[in-house]
NUNULO-875613 format. One line per field, with one value per residue: x, y, z of N, C-alpha, C in turn. Coordinates in pm, 1 decimal. Example, Ala and Ser with C-alpha at 12.3 -4.5 7.8 and 13.67 -1.06 7.14 Angstrom:
<rs>
n_X <- 1319.0,1285.0
n_Y <- -569.0,-225.0
n_Z <- 780.0,708.0
ca_X <- 1230.0,1367.0
ca_Y <- -450.0,-106.0
ca_Z <- 780.0,714.0
c_X <- 1320.0,1290.0
c_Y <- -330.0,3.0
c_Z <- 780.0,787.0
</rs>
This chain:
<rs>
n_X <- 10998.1,11166.5,11303.1,11201.5,11284.2,11431.7,11238.3,11128.7,11387.7,11339.2,11124.1,11156.5,11354.0,11221.2,10925.3,10912.8,10820.0,10668.4,10382.0,10355.9,10205.6,10275.8,10589.3,10657.7,10641.3,10743.0,10996.0,11014.3,11017.1,11322.4,11409.5,11317.3,11360.5,11146.7,10805.2,10735.7,10955.4,11025.7,10954.4,11072.8,10797.8,10553.6,10545.9,10589.3,10438.2,10183.1,10327.3,10414.4,10082.4,10068.8,10149.5,10062.4,9789.7,9870.6,9997.8,9814.1,9847.7,10107.1,10195.1,10149.7,10373.1,10575.5,10506.5,10285.1,10334.9,10557.1,10329.9,10210.1,10363.6,10469.8,10149.8,10180.5,10342.6,10234.8,9997.4,9791.4,9525.9,9585.4,9476.8,9445.7,9596.0,9783.4,9896.0,10005.1,10190.0,10389.0,10441.8,10593.6,10809.6,10958.8,11014.6,11212.7,11423.5,11537.6,11573.0,11761.2,11968.2,12045.0,12226.5,12071.5,11828.5,11564.3,11188.4
n_Y <- -18031.6,-17792.7,-17859.6,-17837.1,-17673.0,-17496.8,-17349.8,-17237.9,-17103.6,-16905.6,-16743.7,-16698.8,-16414.9,-16282.5,-16244.5,-16019.9,-15892.4,-16110.0,-16293.9,-16380.5,-16637.3,-16743.7,-16814.5,-17019.2,-17194.6,-17150.5,-17160.8,-17435.7,-17598.3,-17527.8,-17759.2,-17924.0,-18200.5,-18305.5,-18322.4,-18653.8,-18625.9,-18589.4,-18309.4,-18356.5,-18444.6,-18456.5,-18471.8,-18344.7,-18265.5,-18150.0,-17993.7,-17781.1,-17770.9,-17670.0,-17418.6,-17214.8,-17227.7,-17045.0,-16791.2,-16583.7,-16348.6,-16277.4,-16170.9,-16070.3,-16183.5,-16403.6,-16485.4,-16591.9,-16798.5,-16924.5,-17101.2,-17156.7,-17347.2,-17527.3,-17542.9,-17829.7,-17982.9,-18106.4,-18242.1,-18102.8,-17906.8,-17709.8,-17345.0,-17214.0,-16970.9,-17023.6,-17295.4,-17153.3,-16959.5,-17107.2,-17294.1,-17065.9,-16960.5,-17212.3,-17102.5,-16940.2,-16993.1,-17215.9,-17045.1,-16927.5,-17082.9,-17087.5,-16897.7,-16633.0,-16364.3,-16353.4,-16431.5
n_Z <- -1027.8,-742.0,-513.6,-110.7,1.5,-112.5,-199.2,40.2,83.7,-112.0,-49.8,237.3,147.1,-47.2,22.1,291.8,563.2,782.6,813.5,1159.9,1266.9,1025.9,998.5,1202.4,1041.0,808.2,847.7,945.7,652.0,617.2,640.4,489.5,178.6,77.1,13.4,104.3,347.5,767.8,965.7,1267.1,1439.2,1237.3,917.2,595.1,461.2,610.8,755.5,525.7,393.0,628.8,681.0,420.1,491.4,672.9,492.9,378.3,389.3,189.0,-101.6,-432.5,-793.5,-705.5,-460.7,-564.4,-739.2,-585.3,-312.1,-527.2,-686.3,-404.2,-352.4,-543.5,-480.0,-265.6,-393.7,-507.6,-723.2,-944.5,-1003.8,-1307.7,-1327.5,-1176.2,-1268.6,-1523.3,-1452.5,-1301.2,-1525.6,-1678.4,-1520.9,-1531.9,-1760.7,-1753.4,-1628.8,-1787.9,-1979.5,-1859.8,-1723.8,-2021.6,-2062.4,-2155.6,-2152.8,-1882.2,-1972.9
ca_X <- 10973.8,11204.4,11299.4,11082.3,11439.5,11508.6,11115.1,11153.6,11452.8,11294.7,11062.7,11266.5,11424.0,11090.7,10872.5,10959.8,10766.6,10642.8,10268.2,10352.3,10171.4,10342.2,10678.2,10709.2,10668.5,10862.0,11143.1,11060.3,11016.9,11349.1,11456.0,11242.5,11400.7,11044.0,10713.5,10775.8,11030.6,10928.0,10944.4,10980.1,10687.4,10512.0,10493.4,10595.5,10341.4,10148.0,10370.6,10398.7,9981.2,9942.3,10201.4,9990.7,9731.9,9887.0,10023.5,9742.7,9899.5,10214.7,10090.7,10245.1,10437.2,10658.8,10351.6,10155.4,10460.4,10641.9,10311.5,10222.8,10559.0,10416.6,10043.0,10179.2,10408.7,10141.5,9890.3,9653.9,9460.1,9595.5,9445.5,9447.7,9705.8,9918.4,9980.1,10075.4,10291.7,10446.3,10518.2,10614.3,10915.8,10984.2,11111.2,11259.0,11454.3,11509.3,11637.5,11872.3,12098.5,12110.1,12262.9,11948.2,11766.1,11441.4,11065.4
ca_Y <- -17950.8,-17727.9,-17907.0,-17686.5,-17601.8,-17387.0,-17300.4,-17136.4,-17023.4,-16723.8,-16720.7,-16522.7,-16393.9,-16214.9,-16180.2,-15879.8,-15872.0,-16283.9,-16282.4,-16439.7,-16786.0,-16843.7,-16853.5,-17123.7,-17348.2,-17135.6,-17206.9,-17588.9,-17595.3,-17510.8,-17857.3,-18030.9,-18136.9,-18334.9,-18401.1,-18723.3,-18566.0,-18522.7,-18269.3,-18383.6,-18544.5,-18382.9,-18471.5,-18255.8,-18255.4,-18138.8,-17907.7,-17752.1,-17695.0,-17550.8,-17318.6,-17252.0,-17171.7,-16869.8,-16740.9,-16502.3,-16199.9,-16316.8,-16150.4,-16090.6,-16265.5,-16470.1,-16533.4,-16681.8,-16921.3,-17021.7,-17116.5,-17271.4,-17467.2,-17608.3,-17687.2,-17936.2,-18063.8,-18180.6,-18269.2,-18000.8,-17848.1,-17609.4,-17266.2,-17179.2,-16890.5,-17141.2,-17367.6,-17048.1,-16913.7,-17193.3,-17255.9,-16884.7,-16998.1,-17318.6,-17100.1,-16830.9,-17092.1,-17236.1,-16972.8,-16890.1,-17209.1,-17079.6,-16763.7,-16626.3,-16313.6,-16329.7,-16359.2
ca_Z <- -905.6,-699.0,-339.6,-41.3,136.8,-235.4,-207.1,168.4,111.8,-178.6,25.4,298.2,28.8,-109.6,171.6,426.3,744.2,705.4,913.8,1277.6,1252.0,868.4,1005.7,1186.3,963.3,645.2,967.9,895.6,556.8,532.9,700.1,389.7,23.8,-79.0,66.0,233.6,448.1,861.5,1073.8,1402.6,1413.5,1167.6,845.4,545.8,359.1,714.1,730.3,416.2,395.4,720.3,578.3,344.5,549.7,691.1,401.4,296.0,400.1,93.6,-189.8,-593.7,-832.4,-675.6,-425.1,-654.1,-783.1,-432.4,-275.5,-590.5,-592.2,-236.1,-316.4,-666.8,-422.2,-218.9,-505.6,-453.1,-807.7,-900.9,-1078.6,-1422.4,-1366.2,-1116.7,-1352.4,-1591.3,-1297.9,-1305.6,-1677.8,-1712.3,-1389.8,-1599.6,-1894.1,-1686.0,-1547.5,-1853.3,-2016.2,-1756.4,-1778.2,-2150.6,-2060.0,-2256.9,-2055.9,-1888.2,-2061.6
c_X <- 11152.3,11161.8,11203.8,11144.4,11410.1,11390.2,11132.0,11200.5,11453.2,11191.1,11047.1,11283.6,11315.7,10955.0,10958.7,10927.4,10684.2,10512.2,10323.8,10324.7,10235.2,10504.8,10757.9,10738.3,10723.1,11020.3,11153.6,11059.5,11196.4,11463.3,11402.2,11280.2,11243.7,10978.5,10733.5,10871.1,11051.0,11047.2,10960.8,10865.9,10554.4,10573.1,10555.2,10493.8,10288.0,10205.8,10384.0,10227.1,9925.5,10087.2,10167.9,9840.5,9734.9,9962.0,9939.0,9717.8,9992.6,10078.4,10188.9,10262.5,10534.2,10604.7,10289.5,10272.3,10504.0,10472.9,10201.1,10277.0,10512.7,10289.2,10070.5,10307.3,10375.4,9976.2,9762.4,9617.0,9515.7,9475.1,9494.0,9589.8,9816.0,9970.3,10017.2,10223.9,10400.2,10462.9,10605.0,10809.0,11001.2,11057.0,11202.2,11424.9,11533.2,11654.2,11790.2,11965.3,12173.4,12210.5,12197.7,11827.2,11634.7,11313.9,10981.9
c_Y <- -17925.4,-17821.0,-17807.6,-17668.9,-17475.0,-17261.1,-17225.1,-17042.1,-16891.4,-16702.2,-16593.1,-16446.1,-16234.0,-16192.7,-16167.6,-15887.7,-15989.9,-16298.9,-16408.8,-16659.8,-16834.4,-16894.2,-16975.0,-17250.2,-17294.4,-17206.3,-17384.0,-17670.8,-17613.9,-17615.0,-17922.6,-18009.0,-18223.0,-18350.1,-18472.7,-18658.0,-18589.7,-18449.9,-18299.3,-18481.6,-18492.3,-18413.6,-18363.4,-18209.6,-18199.7,-17987.1,-17793.3,-17653.3,-17605.8,-17357.8,-17181.6,-17187.5,-17002.2,-16773.1,-16622.0,-16368.8,-16169.5,-16310.5,-16138.4,-16226.0,-16342.9,-16564.7,-16628.2,-16810.0,-16974.8,-17102.2,-17223.4,-17434.7,-17542.0,-17721.6,-17823.4,-18019.0,-18160.0,-18243.7,-18208.6,-17943.0,-17771.6,-17505.9,-17234.5,-17091.8,-16943.7,-17132.0,-17281.8,-16990.8,-17001.8,-17234.8,-17191.3,-16938.7,-17080.1,-17180.3,-17061.6,-16938.3,-17167.5,-17146.5,-16882.7,-16921.2,-17165.9,-16968.4,-16664.5,-16520.8,-16367.1,-16372.8,-16249.6
c_Z <- -837.5,-536.8,-254.3,-42.7,68.7,-235.4,-97.2,201.9,23.4,-133.4,132.9,240.3,9.8,34.1,355.7,516.8,731.3,846.1,1045.3,1259.4,1143.3,904.8,1102.3,1111.1,817.5,697.8,874.8,766.4,532.5,521.6,591.3,257.6,0.4,89.5,248.0,339.4,595.2,939.0,1131.0,1419.5,1307.2,1022.1,717.3,469.1,487.7,722.2,631.7,385.4,551.4,726.7,473.3,383.9,588.8,599.5,308.5,276.0,240.0,-52.6,-294.8,-614.1,-749.0,-538.6,-404.5,-643.3,-667.6,-412.0,-404.3,-634.1,-509.9,-251.6,-483.3,-664.6,-336.6,-318.8,-497.7,-630.8,-776.4,-1009.3,-1219.8,-1447.6,-1276.1,-1140.4,-1444.9,-1527.4,-1337.1,-1425.8,-1671.4,-1635.3,-1432.8,-1708.1,-1865.8,-1686.7,-1706.7,-1965.6,-1937.2,-1840.1,-1867.5,-2206.4,-2130.5,-2116.5,-2014.4,-1902.0,-1923.6
</rs>
């Protein structure tokens, strides 16, 4: 599982005009490595959950995968499509490490 800060960075690169309600949580996630970290008085889990609740307008393949990873960090149940997106991303990372073009 990738660190939350790494997922947040990918979201920042992909989501060109984030919803204003998600922006502070996206910023906070940049300072979190794992779900048990704290951001001020807030738990990492609460930061991620608040981000997810404000990220409804974040769409696309990258969004689906990133949100699935965040849900996985929180221990939330994933849909079949979310599990498949995570599996494909994992395979592509492995292929990339081997110098093979992604699927």
